[in-house]
C-alpha positions as CSV (number, residue, x, y, z in Angstrom):
1,M,223.6,181.8,90.6
2,S,224.8,178.2,91.0
3,E,227.3,176.5,88.7
4,V,224.3,174.6,87.1
5,E,222.3,177.7,86.5
6,Q,225.4,179.3,85.0
7,S,225.7,176.5,82.7
8,F,222.1,176.7,81.5
9,D,222.3,180.5,81.3
10,S,225.4,180.2,79.0
11,Q,223.5,177.5,76.8
12,R,220.5,179.9,76.7
13,I,222.7,182.7,75.5
14,K,224.2,180.4,72.9
15,I,220.7,179.6,71.6
16,V,219.8,183.4,71.4
17,E,223.0,184.2,69.6
18,Y,222.6,181.4,67.2
19,L,218.9,182.4,66.4
20,E,220.1,186.0,65.8
21,K,223.0,185.0,63.6
22,E,220.7,182.6,61.5
23,G,217.9,185.2,61.2
24,F,215.5,183.0,63.3
25,S,213.0,184.4,65.8
26,N,211.1,183.1,68.8
27,K,208.5,181.9,66.4
28,D,210.9,179.4,65.0
29,V,211.6,178.1,68.5
30,I,207.8,178.0,69.3
31,R,207.3,176.1,66.0
32,A,210.0,173.6,66.9
33,Y,208.4,173.0,70.3
34,E,204.9,172.6,69.0
35,N,206.2,169.9,66.6
36,I,207.1,167.7,69.5
37,K,204.3,165.0,69.7
38,E,204.4,164.6,73.5
39,P,206.7,167.1,75.1
40,S,207.8,166.3,78.7
41,Y,206.6,169.7,79.7
42,K,203.9,172.2,78.5
43,F,204.8,175.8,77.7
44,A,202.7,178.7,76.5
45,K,204.2,180.7,73.6
46,T,204.9,183.6,76.1
47,D,206.7,181.1,78.5
48,I,209.1,180.1,75.7
49,S,209.9,183.8,74.9
50,S,210.4,184.4,78.7
51,V,212.8,181.5,78.9
52,L,214.8,182.8,75.8
53,N,214.8,186.3,77.3
54,G,216.2,185.0,80.5
55,N,213.2,185.9,82.6
56,R,212.4,182.6,84.0
57,K,214.1,180.6,86.8
58,Y,215.9,177.5,85.8
59,T,213.4,175.0,86.9
60,Q,213.5,171.4,85.7
61,S,211.1,172.3,82.8
62,V,213.2,175.2,81.7
63,K,216.3,173.2,81.8
64,W,214.6,170.6,79.7
65,L,213.5,173.1,77.1
66,I,217.1,174.5,76.8
67,T,218.5,171.0,76.5
68,F,215.9,170.3,73.7
69,L,216.7,173.5,71.9
70,I,220.5,172.8,72.1
71,K,219.9,169.4,70.5
72,Y,217.3,170.7,68.0
73,F,219.6,173.3,66.6
74,D,222.5,171.0,66.9
75,L,224.6,173.3,69.1
76,D,226.2,170.9,71.4
């Protein structure tokens, strides 16, 4: 795993830990994503869950989603 991928993986884990700590679920993340008027990338609900579970490669779209979630939940 490259340094960049490790960075995004640690951010993904930070998001998941925050969601668990605050009692949020994947549904809350999906709702946040669906409220974006014109997202840069399109994700199905199952894709978002796969990203949060670490089952997707760190493509540009996945990196965008993780960055969005970090900013949305004010975790930076």
